[in-house]
C-alpha positions, 0 to 999 in steps of 0.5 A: 052841354058846355061845349059841342062835340064838334068843337071837342073833336076839333079841339082834340085834333088841332090841340095835338097839331098845335102842341107838336108844331108851336115853339117856345115863344108861341110861334107856329113852325112850318115843319116838325121833327116828328110829323106825329099825326099822319097815322091818326089821319089814316085811321080817321079816314078809315072810320069815316069810310067804313063807319066802324073800326077795321084793323085790315083796313087800317093796316092796308092804309099804313102799308100803302103810305109806306109807314113802317114802324121801328121801336123807338120813342118817337114811334111810341108817340106817333102810336099814342097819337094815331089812336086818337080817333079811336078814343073820340069814336068810342069815347062814350063807352069805357068798356068798348073804348078799352077793347078797341084801343087794345085791338088797334095796338095790336097792329103795332109791337105790344109795348106795355108802356105804349099801352098804358100811355095810350089808355091813359090819354084816351080815357082822360079824353073820354071823360072830357067829352062826356063832361065827367072829367074832375081834376081831383079825381082824374088820375086816380080814375085813370090808374083804376082804368089801366088796371094791374100793370108792370109799368111805371106809368101809374107811379108817375101819375101818382107823383103828378097828383102829389106835385099838383096837390103841393102847388109845385111849379113847372121846374120842379115837376120837369126835375121830378119826371126826368128821372124815369124812362122817356115815354112815361115821363112824356105822359106824366108831364103832359098830365101835369101841364093839362091839370095845372092849367085846366082852363087855359089851352094857351098856358098848358101847351106852352108849358108842355113845350118849355125846355128847362135849359133853353140853351140846349135845343138839340134835336132830341130835346125838340122831339121830347117837347113836341111829343109832350106838347102834342099830348098836352094839346090833345087833352086840353083841346078835348076838355076846352074845345075849339073855342079855348084854343087862341083865335090868333093861332087858328087864324094863323093856320088858316092863313097859311093853310099849309100841308098838315099831317100828310093832308094838303092843307089845314082847312082839309083837317077841319073838313075831315074832322067835321065829316068824322063827327057826322059819322060818329053821330049818326047824321044822315047824309042826304047826298048819299041817298039818290032820291031827293026829298021834295015837298011840293015843288020845293026841295027841302033841306034835311038834317037828322041826328040820332045815336052813333050808327042807328041812322043809315042810308037806305 
């Protein structure tokens, strides 16, 4: 295995967070227009606490946080980011992945474009985590995973495939993609930035947040670049793992340790991700067992690993 699951899980969350919060000159801003990840954190906490997908619990947590969703482009991106925990938790089984993503999407308004965008991003992440992602076949496989659909996302992804085969640069890709409606454009550009710089997380994200007209930096353009950056960061982070994310960016986040996606600090996000991996992997937590395992007079540290949801506290 090229990278460990914990590296890829961390890379996915950290990649999405950095993609949202980086500026075009590579600096990390203290506040984002979108705050994309709060719903993703709530979903992750639900999966950790229950060890399974429970829609009622997801809804209750959102209501408790007063997260009321309106049908806007910003909310559409938030929904896609909110499903990242589901993509990670069920990444090994494409059938369960699709079924559970569609279940979660029922929490919000049923928008075909949001559905296809969610499925496309989650499927690419699942291929990255199972080390089956081939850049030459990713887009055809993704379109096949989407199935019959009335949206423009398959067409946009095929256009990205054509641009990549032609070796088209970022400016041309942005010009070609900007002709369609916003959400499908965001998904297409994220796939372009990811696949055109597959092994380079830094360059992929900086491409995603680059604004072709640097003189225009209004709120709309910033939100668009943050949305594209977040999805690109999640894709590239899942593929390259946390080790592929520049160390100086990671160190800066840890030094600041400021609130992140509704959590009190960035380090809390890392701890939450580690707990999430433990639940997914089936790690037996000895702290949940009231009996201490002893051998003679000395305590023995025990770590047991198994397939997801096999080993349980007794």
